[in-house]
SESEDREN-761427 format. One record per residue (C-alpha): residue in one letter; x, y, z. Coordinates in pm, whole numbers. Layout:
BEGIN
   nuza     east    north       up
      a        X        Y        Z
...
This chain:
BEGIN
   nuza     east    north       up
      m    -2321    -6615     4594
      k    -2171    -6685     4935
      p    -2172    -7050     5050
      t    -2368    -7172     5352
      l    -2235    -7366     5650
      l    -2460    -7652     5765
      i    -2379    -7762     6121
      l    -2502    -8103     6238
      a    -2592    -8040     6601
      a    -2875    -8285     6670
      g    -2658    -8560     6821
      m    -2759    -8716     7151
      g    -2410    -8695     7310
      s    -2446    -9042     7465
      r    -2072    -9117     7467
      y    -1990    -8766     7590
      g    -2245    -8778     7869
      g    -2427    -8455     7795
      l    -2523    -8186     7547
      k    -2175    -8120     7410
      q    -2308    -7880     7145
      v    -2340    -7612     7415
      d    -2049    -7714     7639
      k    -1811    -7422     7698
      l    -1446    -7479     7604
      g    -1308    -7134     7523
      p    -1179    -6889     7787
      s    -1481    -6661     7739
      g    -1734    -6942     7736
      e    -1712    -7030     7368
      t    -1834    -7369     7246
      i    -1630    -7562     6993
      l    -1876    -7485     6712
      e    -1829    -7111     6768
      y    -1470    -7144     6648
      s    -1602    -7306     6331
      i    -1848    -7021     6276
      y    -1576    -6763     6345
      d    -1354    -6932     6085
      a    -1645    -6960     5839
      i    -1726    -6590     5862
      k    -1362    -6500     5796
      a    -1359    -6745     5503
      g    -1657    -6577     5335
      f    -1958    -6791     5430
      g    -2285    -6599     5427
      k    -2522    -6814     5631
      v    -2523    -7080     5901
      v    -2791    -7349     5924
      f    -2811    -7548     6247
      v    -2967    -7894     6236
      i    -3099    -7959     6587
      r    -3376    -8147     6766
      k    -3689    -7978     6891
      d    -3616    -8084     7248
      i    -3288    -7885     7256
      e    -3418    -7583     7062
      q    -3460    -7355     7363
      a    -3121    -7433     7520
      f    -2951    -7402     7184
      k    -3105    -7068     7090
      e    -3042    -6924     7438
      t    -2674    -7008     7395
      f    -2621    -6881     7042
      t    -2886    -6644     6905
      s    -2752    -6320     7055
      k    -2388    -6405     6982
      f    -2433    -6416     6606
      s    -2682    -6132     6567
      g    -2556    -5896     6298
      k    -2257    -6117     6221
      i    -2406    -6385     5996
      e    -2752    -6505     5891
      i    -2884    -6797     6100
      e    -3144    -7060     6005
      y    -3263    -7374     6183
      a    -3376    -7715     6060
      f    -3503    -7996     6280
      q    -3400    -8361     6267
      e    -3676    -8573     6418
      l    -3734    -8947     6398
      n    -4063    -8892     6214
      s    -3903    -8668     5947
      l    -3966    -8930     5679
      p    -4066    -8919     5312
      e    -4432    -8956     5229
      g    -4547    -9318     5246
      f    -4307    -9423     5524
      t    -4389    -9462     5892
      l    -4172    -9476     6202
      h    -4123    -9808     6380
      p    -4280    -9750     6724
      e    -3975    -9886     6909
      r    -3713    -9681     6725
      t    -3523    -9424     6936
      k    -3194    -9388     6743
      p    -3156    -9092     6501
      w    -3144    -9176     6131
      g    -2785    -9061     6076
      t    -2582    -8784     5918
      a    -2724    -8800     5565
      h    -3076    -8771     5706
      a    -2959    -8470     5910
      v    -2845    -8297     5591
      l    -3166    -8388     5413
      v    -3390    -8212     5667
      a    -3225    -7879     5572
      k    -3327    -7897     5205
      d    -3591    -7622     5236
      v    -3350    -7361     5380
      i    -3047    -7408     5153
      n    -3042    -7297     4789
      e    -2668    -7241     4739
      p    -2346    -7445     4758
      f    -2287    -7547     5118
      a    -2041    -7712     5354
      v    -2135    -7969     5617
      i    -1960    -8007     5952
      n    -2019    -8168     6292
      a    -2091    -7939     6586
      d    -1842    -8117     6812
      d    -1534    -8114     6586
      f    -1270    -7844     6545
      y    -1159    -7826     6181
      g     -923    -7527     6163
      a     -927    -7196     5977
      n     -732    -7323     5675
      a     -992    -7593     5609
      f    -1272    -7335     5592
      k    -1073    -7114     5355
      t     -999    -7411     5130
      i    -1357    -7532     5101
      s    -1498    -7179     5070
      v    -1283    -7112     4766
      f    -1398    -7442     4613
      l    -1769    -7384     4680
      t    -1760    -7025     4556
      s    -1638    -7154     4219
      l    -1943    -7380     4173
      c    -2288    -7318     4031
      n    -2592    -7470     4201
      a    -2652    -7741     3941
      t    -2296    -7871     3938
      h    -2258    -8237     4034
      v    -1911    -8177     4172
      f    -1877    -8226     4545
      s    -1579    -8203     4780
      m    -1441    -8330     5107
      v    -1167    -8201     5336
      g     -947    -8497     5419
      y     -749    -8560     5737
      k     -481    -8815     5824
      l     -636    -9095     6030
      e     -373    -9110     6304
      n     -436    -8742     6377
      t     -808    -8793     6434
      l     -824    -9059     6705
      s     -944    -9027     7062
      e     -738    -9174     7343
      y    -1057    -9260     7531
      g    -1257    -9489     7303
      t    -1355    -9579     6950
      v    -1442    -9326     6679
      s    -1629    -9339     6348
      r    -1448    -9228     6034
      g    -1507    -9248     5661
      v    -1190    -9417     5526
      c    -1116    -9277     5180
      s     -935    -9365     4860
      h     -863    -9123     4576
      d     -699    -9122     4233
      a     -399    -8923     4109
      d     -624    -8622     4042
      r     -754    -8635     4401
      n    -1095    -8748     4290
      l    -1253    -8957     4565
      t    -1288    -9317     4448
      s    -1442    -9467     4761
      v    -1535    -9378     5117
      i    -1629    -9652     5361
      e    -1776    -9566     5701
      r    -1594    -9747     5981
      t    -1775    -9708     6311
      a    -1529    -9859     6561
      i    -1174    -9734     6501
      e     -929    -9732     6791
      r     -562    -9744     6882
      k     -487   -10068     7068
      d     -140   -10182     7176
      a       26    -9932     6937
      q     -183   -10068     6648
      i     -471    -9880     6486
      q     -762   -10104     6392
      f    -1131   -10108     6320
      i    -1386   -10364     6434
      d    -1628   -10491     6171
      e    -1996   -10578     6219
      n    -1899   -10932     6319
      g    -1664   -10813     6593
      m    -1346   -10894     6398
      p    -1048   -10653     6412
      h     -879   -10524     6094
      p     -548   -10331     6094
      l     -505    -9977     5960
      t     -177    -9792     5902
      g     -285    -9452     6037
      n     -183    -9283     5711
      e     -525    -9332     5553
      i     -713    -9019     5449
      v    -1041    -9003     5638
      s    -1354    -8797     5628
      m    -1430    -8592     5939
      n    -1771    -8506     5797
      f    -1642    -8185     5638
      w    -1817    -8201     5302
      g    -1887    -7952     5026
      f    -2210    -7997     4827
      t    -2436    -7817     4584
      p    -2816    -7827     4631
      s    -2828    -8120     4386
      f    -2719    -8335     4682
      f    -3068    -8318     4832
      a    -3241    -8499     4545
      f    -2973    -8769     4539
      a    -2998    -8817     4915
      e    -3377    -8827     4918
      n    -3386    -9101     4656
      q    -3128    -9305     4844
      f    -3306    -9250     5174
      k    -3624    -9400     5033
      e    -3426    -9705     4917
      f    -3260    -9725     5259
      l    -3597    -9718     5438
      q    -3736    -9989     5214
      k    -3441   -10217     5291
      r    -3344   -10123     5647
      g    -3615    -9899     5787
      s    -3742   -10168     6021
      e    -3397   -10208     6184
      l    -3398   -10016     6511
      k    -3032    -9907     6491
      s    -2974    -9865     6118
      e    -2821    -9530     6012
      f    -2813    -9342     5684
      y    -2461    -9195     5649
      i    -2325    -8917     5425
      p    -2030    -9136     5312
      t    -2276    -9402     5197
      v    -2463    -9152     4978
      v    -2141    -9013     4832
      n    -1992    -9355     4772
      n    -2304    -9471     4586
      l    -2289    -9161     4365
      i    -1921    -9218     4290
      v    -1984    -9581     4195
      s    -2275    -9482     3969
      g    -2069    -9206     3807
      e    -2330    -8941     3885
      v    -2091    -8708     4071
      t    -1725    -8627     4110
      t    -1595    -8557     4460
      k    -1266    -8375     4511
      v    -1049    -8451     4813
      l     -926    -8110     4930
      e     -590    -8072     5101
      s     -572    -7871     5420
      s     -294    -7798     5664
      a     -548    -7752     5947
      k     -530    -7971     6256
      w     -845    -8149     6374
      f     -955    -8221     6729
      g    -1291    -8296     6885
      v    -1496    -8396     7188
      t    -1631    -8744     7132
      y    -1585    -8838     7498
      q    -1594    -8631     7817
      e    -1222    -8709     7864
      d    -1149    -8528     7533
      k    -1262    -8199     7684
      a     -941    -8111     7872
      f     -729    -8177     7561
      s     -957    -7961     7346
      i     -946    -7674     7597
      q     -565    -7688     7594
      k     -553    -7687     7213
      i     -780    -7382     7199
      n     -565    -7201     7454
      d     -255    -7285     7249
      l     -414    -7135     6937
      i     -507    -6821     7129
      a     -148    -6792     7254
      e      -29    -6822     6893
      g     -257    -6536     6791
      v     -487    -6748     6576
      y     -796    -6653     6782
      p     -874    -6370     7023
      s     -943    -6462     7384
      n    -1304    -6352     7328
      l    -1431    -6442     6982
      w    -1718    -6196     6964
      n    -1620    -5895     7173
      d    -1249    -5837     7110
């Protein structure tokens, strides 16, 4: 059974200043997520599921539907604020999305096979897709063995503001032992640091392995996430800015011993578009890869 690629594309783009999911970066008008889909097809993925919001559905489908016709199966799932388990209601003043783990959870009805999760606005590299495809293809649906493609922290920073990363630890067998979401990491005065919830800075070396939200799961993830989401809503559902993150779910499962998560090595280079200022750098990186022969100048027509 071919694995599925789940793309989280429901983000608001507040730091970027627009709908970056459909922003054109390639020389023939390609968006950054098209390079991920191109790599996924070559790596053996059989389906793509986009998690989007209803209010961007038309713009999203107009951009992508015809491009992928006949190339790979496409499904959609919708992340809305009121997509809550039975018995829970939305706080009337909440406007912030529920977070990445909630975004994965809304796709539970369209995924029945091992799947990878990525962000729509990050470039992960062909080697990373090959690595995780091989891993996922080796799994059966019931297996409680997950995976994560790890990247070196210093190679994942933006020069234009803070970023969120899951800072990871693993054992000698590359089993993930912890992953802690840090939401304000930046390089300041040649020092990499993160700011905690109390506004205090903490140093980082830059050599830490971090999650770029490139995860490999089996469908068993959905039941785990749903149970944790209910607990999250009971404790923090009334907070207007609380978020339910994938690293939190995975970390809880590691601590409880319910799953094993492998940290996969990849030689791929990451880049992304967190801020509008990142766009020029990303365009240059794509052009460099085209010059090296990694990608054609037109992904879908060459």
